[in-house]
C-alpha positions in Angstrom: -28.1 -48.1 5.5 -28.0 -49.7 9.0 -30.5 -52.3 10.2 -30.6 -53.5 13.8 -30.6 -57.1 12.5 -32.0 -58.7 15.6 -35.0 -56.3 15.6 -35.3 -56.5 11.8 -35.4 -60.3 11.9 -38.0 -60.3 14.6 -40.2 -57.8 12.7 -39.8 -59.9 9.5 -40.8 -63.0 11.4 -43.8 -61.4 13.0 -45.1 -60.1 9.6 -44.5 -63.5 8.0 -46.3 -65.3 10.8 -49.3 -63.0 10.3 -49.5 -63.9 6.6 -49.0 -67.6 7.3 -51.8 -67.5 9.8 -54.0 -65.6 7.3 -52.8 -67.0 3.9 -55.6 -65.4 1.9 -55.4 -62.0 3.6 -54.2 -59.0 1.6 -52.6 -56.4 3.8 -50.7 -53.1 3.6 -47.7 -52.0 5.8 -49.9 -49.5 7.7 -52.5 -52.2 8.4 -49.9 -54.5 9.9 -48.4 -51.6 11.8 -51.6 -51.6 13.8 -52.6 -55.3 13.7 -49.2 -56.8 14.5 -47.2 -54.1 16.2 -50.0 -52.0 17.9 -48.4 -48.9 16.4 -45.3 -49.3 18.5 -42.7 -49.3 15.7 -42.1 -46.8 12.9 -44.1 -47.6 9.7 -40.8 -47.3 7.8 -39.6 -50.4 9.7 -42.7 -52.3 8.6 -42.2 -51.2 5.0 -38.6 -52.3 5.2 -39.8 -55.8 6.4 -42.3 -55.9 3.5 -39.5 -55.0 1.0 -37.1 -57.6 2.5 -39.7 -60.4 2.6 -40.7 -59.5 -1.0 -37.1 -59.7 -2.1 -36.8 -63.1 -0.4 -39.9 -64.3 -2.4 -41.9 -64.8 0.8 -44.4 -62.0 0.1 -45.9 -60.8 -3.2 -46.8 -57.2 -3.8 -50.1 -57.1 -5.6 -51.4 -54.5 -8.0 -54.3 -53.9 -5.6 -54.4 -50.7 -3.5 -56.3 -49.3 -0.6 -56.6 -45.8 0.8 -53.9 -45.5 3.5 -54.0 -43.5 6.8 -52.9 -40.3 5.0 -55.6 -40.6 2.3 -53.0 -41.8 -0.2 -53.0 -45.1 -2.1 -51.1 -47.9 -0.5 -50.3 -51.3 -2.1 -51.4 -54.6 -0.7 -49.3 -57.7 -0.2 -50.0 -61.4 0.1 -48.2 -64.5 1.1 -46.1 -66.0 -1.7 -47.3 -69.4 -2.9 -45.2 -72.3 -1.7 -42.7 -73.6 -4.3 -43.6 -70.7 -6.7 -41.1 -68.0 -7.5 -43.5 -65.3 -8.5 
């Protein structure tokens, strides 16, 4: 799989900055697609960033869900706690 690493890194950074600015906020990829990117990037790119940030222990996928834009359940993420490898 190919990532445009400059664009990927920028998206990861923007998503992480959103969570750092809102440390108690739970959010889904589709929510941040609108809030952070104004729907200007593919939701798959946002999902990739969530997966990468989760693998890097910067975000945590919760067991909570919301109804997504296509009336399907979508998981919510939160900022990982500092110094805690959850």
